N, C-alpha and C positions, 0 to 999 in steps of 0.2 A: 660912467659905467657903475651898474647896480651894486651895492656892497653885499657881502655874505651873510645870509639869514643865520643869525644864533637862536639857539633852541634852549629851552629850558624844561626840566623834568616836571610832570603834572600827575594828578591821579590816573589819567587815560593815556600817559605816555608822552613823548617829547613835542612841543608845540613851539612856534616862534616865541621869542621874547617879549615882543610887544603885543601878543593876543592875551586874552583874558580867559578865564575858565571859571563858569559858575553853574550851579544846578538850575535846571529849566525853572523850577518852582520859583527862583528869585527873580526872573526877568519876565516872566509869562503868567497869565492865568489861564485857567481851563473852563470852558463853558459846555456842559453837555447838552446833547440832543433832546429832543421832544418825544416823550412815550405817550403814543397815542393808539387808541383802539381802532382795529379795522373798521368799524362801522362808521367813523369819522373821516375815514379817507374815501377819495372820489378817483373813479378811473378815467377821467377826462378833466381836461383843463376848463375852469369855470372863472367867471369874473371874481376878482379878489384872491385868486387861489394861486398857490406856489408848489412847484414839484417837491416831493417828498425826497430827500437826499438819502437813499439807502445804499448800502455797499454793492449791492447787486446791481444797481443802475449808474452809479458815479463814472464807472471807468468807460462806459459806452455813452454816457449823455442821453440815453434812452429812457425817459422816466416814465412809470407805469401807475403812479398814485400821486395825488394831489390833495393839498390841504386848504381849505378856505378860512380865510381871516385867521391865521395862525398868531400866536403871542409873537410880538415883534423881536423878543429877545433870542428866538430860535430861529430867526431867518437870517441868513448867511448873504455877506456880500462878496464881490469877486476877490476883494482883497484878503478875506479870511483864508486861514491855513486850517485844513479839515484833517483829522487824524483817526483812523478807526480803533476801537478800544475792545471790541468783542467779534466772534467770527473769524474773519479775515484781518487779524490785528496787525496794525502797524502799516497799512496803505496811508498815502499821503495825497491830498488833493487840494488845489486852489482854483481860482476863476470859476467857481460855481455858485449860483443864485438859487436858494430854495429854503425848505424848511429842513434842518438839520435833524437826523435820527437819532433816537437814542443810543444806537450802536456806535456813535461818534462824538468826538467832541471838537470844539475849534479851540486855536489857540492863539490868545490875544497877547500882543506885544506892543511896546512903545516904537513907533515907527522912526522916531528920534535916536533910538538905541540899537534897533534890530531891522535890518533889511529882510522883507518877507521873502524874496526868492532865495536869499540865503539860508533862511530859516527852513523854506520849503526842501531845499536840497540837503541841507543838514540832517534832516529828519528822514531822508532816503538814504543816508549813509549807512554802511555796514556796522559802524559802532552804534548806532542808534537801533537798528533792527537786532544786533545781537543782545543789546541791553533789555529790549521788549521780550525777546525769546526767553532771555534769563528770568525775567519777571513770570512769565507763563509757566515756566518749568517748575517755579518754586510756589505755584499756587494751585489750589484745589480746583478752582474755576479757570477757565479759559479765557478771562476778562482781564483786561488792564486798567488798574484803579488810578484815578488821579494821584493819589498819595504815592503810588509806585513810581509813576511817571514823572513827578516832580523832583525825583532824586537823579534824574539822569542828567549827567554832565553835558554841558554845552560850551564849545569854543566859541570865543567871540572876538574876532579881529576889529580893528578900527572901522567905523561905519563904512568909510569910502571903500575901504578892501572888501568888506562883505558884499556892497554894491557892486564891485567889479566882478566877484567870484558868481554872486547870483545872476547877473546879467550874462556872463560868458556860458553858464550853463543853460540859462534860459534862452539865448540865441540858437544854441545847439537843438534843444527840443523845438523850436519854433521851426526850424527845417524838416525836423522830423514829422511834426503836424502837416507843414505844407504839402510834404511827400504824401502823406496818407489822405489828405484831401484830394490831391490829383489823382490817387488811386480810386477813391470813391468816385469821382467824376468820371473817370474812365470806366469803371464798371458799370455805371449808370449808362454810359454810351452804348456799351456792348448790349445790355439788358434791354435798352430802348430799341436798338436796331432788331434784336432779335423779336420782340414783341411785334414790331412793325411788319417784319417779314413772315414769321411763322405762327403768329396768333391771329393778327389783323389780315393776313395774307396779302400784304400790299408790297411784295418783292417786285422788283423792276420786271416788267414783262420783255418781249423780244424788242420792243420799241422803246424801252427804257420808262415804260409808264407804270405807275401802280397797278398791280395785277387785278385786285378784286373790285375797286372801283372805277377801272378802265372795261368793265364787261367781261374779265376772265371767266372762263366756265368753271362752275363749281360742281361737285358731286357728292352725295349723300355717303356717310361713311358711319362706322359705329361710334365714332368720336364727334359726329356732326359734320356739317358740311366741310370739303377741303378742296383744294384746287383738283383739277382733272389731272390724273398721271401720278398723283401723290398716293402714298400708301399708310396703312396702320401697322404697326410690328409692335410685339412684346419687347421689352428689354432683352430677354433671354435669346432673341433673334439677332441682336445687334452688336451684343458685347458679352464677354467673359465676365463673370463676377466673382470676387474673393472675399472670404474674410480674413482675419488676422489673428495673431496670438501673441503670448507672452512668455518668453524663455524664463526658466525657473530662477527667481530672483536669487536663490540661496547658492546658485553656482557662480562664482567669480568669472569663470572662464567666458561665460555668456554675456557678460556685460564690460569688464574691464578693458580699456583700450580699443573699445568697438569703434567701427567706423561705417556702419550700417544704419542710416538714418531710420529711426522707430518711431512713428506717431502715434499719439494718444489724444482722445477727444479734446484735452486741455490745449493741444497744440493748435487745433482747429478753432476753437473758442477764441484764442488770442490773437488769431490772424486779422490783418486790416485790409485783405484782398483776398480774391479766390484763388491765389496762386501759392504753393508752399514748396519752398526749396531748402529748408533744414527743421531740424526737430530738436527739441530739448535735451532728448535722451538718444543715445546709440546702442547698438547691440553688435557682439561680434558675429563673424560669419558662422562659428560654431553654435552661437545663440540661435540664429536664423535656421540652421538646419535640424537643430534639436526643438524646435516647436512648431506651432501652426503658423507663425508669421510666414507671408510670401514677400519676396522682394519684386515690387511692381516697377515697370518701366516708366521712363520719362513720358508724359502725356496721359498717364492714368487720371481717373478722377475718383476721388475720395469722398465718401458720405458717413459721417456720423450715423450709426443705426440704433443708438440707444442713449437713454438718459439726455443729453443734449443732442436730440434727433434733429438731423437735416442741416448740418454745416457741410459746405461742400468746398471742395478745392481742386485744382488740376497740379499735378506733379511736374516741377522743372528739374527733379534730380530723382534717380531710383530711390525709392521710399518703402518701407515695410511698416506694418501697423499693427495695433494691438487688436483685441476681439471686438472692440467698439465700432467696428466700421464695417460697411460693405464698400468694396473698390470695384471699379469698373476698368475694363481694358476693351476698347473698341475694335471692333473687326472692320473689314473694307466697306461696310454698307454705311457706316455713319463716321463722322468726324468728331474728335472729341470735344471741339468748341460748341458744335451742335449739341452733343449729349448733355454737356454741362448745364447747358441753358434750359434744355428740354425737362432735365430731371429736377432742376431748381423750381420750374414753373409747374412741377407736378406735386408740389409739397402738400396741397390739400388731401390728395388720394395717399400719399405715403403716409399721413397722420392718421387717415382712417384705416389704413390696413395694419397699423402698429396696434400692439397689445401691450399688456402690462399693468399689474396693480400699482406698483410704485413708481415706475417711469415708463415713458413708452418705449417699445422697441420694434423694429421691424425686421422679420426674418428674410434671408435670402430667397426662399421660395415665393414668399408674398411680394417681394420686390422684383424678382424678375418676371413676374406675372403682369406687371403694369404695362398698359398699351401707352405708344406715343405715335405721334404723326411723324412720318419720314419723307421728306422732299426729295426730288431727284439729285442726283450727285453734281450736276451742273451748278444748280442754285446753292446747294450746300457748299460748293467750293467758292462761289463768290462770296458768300458770307464768312467763309474762312479766311480769305485774303484780307477782309477788314478786321476780322475778330484777332487774327493772329498779330497784326500790328498793335493793336490796343492791349492784349493780354502781355506782349513782349515789353511795351512801355511800364505797364504794371510790374513785370518780372523785375526790371532794372531799376525802377523806384524802390522796390522793396530791397534790393541788394544794397543800394545806397543807403537806405535808411538803417539797415542792420548795421553797416560800416560805420555809420555816423554814432548809433547808439553804442556800439563798443568803444568809440573814442570818447564819448561822454562817460561811460562806466568807467574807463581807465583814469579819467581826468578826476573824477568825483573824489576819489579818497586822497589823491595828491594834492588836490587843492584845499580839502578840508583839513589836511594835515600840515599844510605850510610847505609841503615839499616842493611843490610848484607855488610861485608868486605872480599874481597878475598887477599889471600896472594900474595905478589908480590915478 
């Protein structure tokens, strides 16, 4: 039977008696990233180049700039812990190889004293994030300096216990990553099927053969050749479009205790799949009634229409949005899965119709004028039978991922405070 944990008082509160407490500066060194001119950055991967690890790219692993033959001291290994120090301060990354941008620094410790995954999750803890926010609040500039961060206290359990804590949290994140990879594969399957059937026109004919390559009759249309019997329709012909709104933020009754999902573009950019079933903020029924926000039914299609233009998702719960959206509710002439993929494949035209000097934005009038190809209902229904099972799997993977992430987030502070001890 495990003995009861005894605690001691420290500068940051109660911790187990066998844990230590030191300032991060005592057990780690910081190495800041490379400041490099735009002219020295390449837009594509070349021989001897490395991706530039910028804050905007690290979260997605989609790198837009590369550095040829960078100084080796700025090149990270997968084992390095990266911490952002300006802009979005306090983000933590690992398992990235590239050239560290000046907006970040890597934290170097002795692996015989500090487990890297324990350090990674400790830096994500509320204690560290609150410390960082306190530093920024007392600073003229919104930058975190090495000197400031070195004063942050770090709890140090025995190395074996650090490893057990780090591995426990890492295994949870591995399951989350696996679900996200599965959803990415499923989304690619749906997109590939859509392209095969509705762009290449190789849907199964009455004999089960690919239509176009089997000699299926094609006719001219304003969008080019399409199969005989298909139509071209404006978006306004096949769905209703809605904007959104924001309830007055100074009115508590519009927000406090709300149970109406209310999406912002940030909810969309943080999605890992084209399915949305929760939002980071909610409004009340009163807030909904006293704003331009509309409650959209399940199966609606959301599109961000400004700034971060062109993020799409299909709703699995009733949702309202702010004004950064154009939302679509299909009529009986089109299925939501077909329309979702059709508008995603029209991004070039959407961008061409968008205006704005600061950021791109498309209005409802322009969007509703876009023309798409409309197949017969029987072919659309066959596509829906397959697409529905794919998007349902994506939805259930997303639900599981959310539940696992909530478990991880509830475990993190308890593991980092010693309230829950793991076997070593």
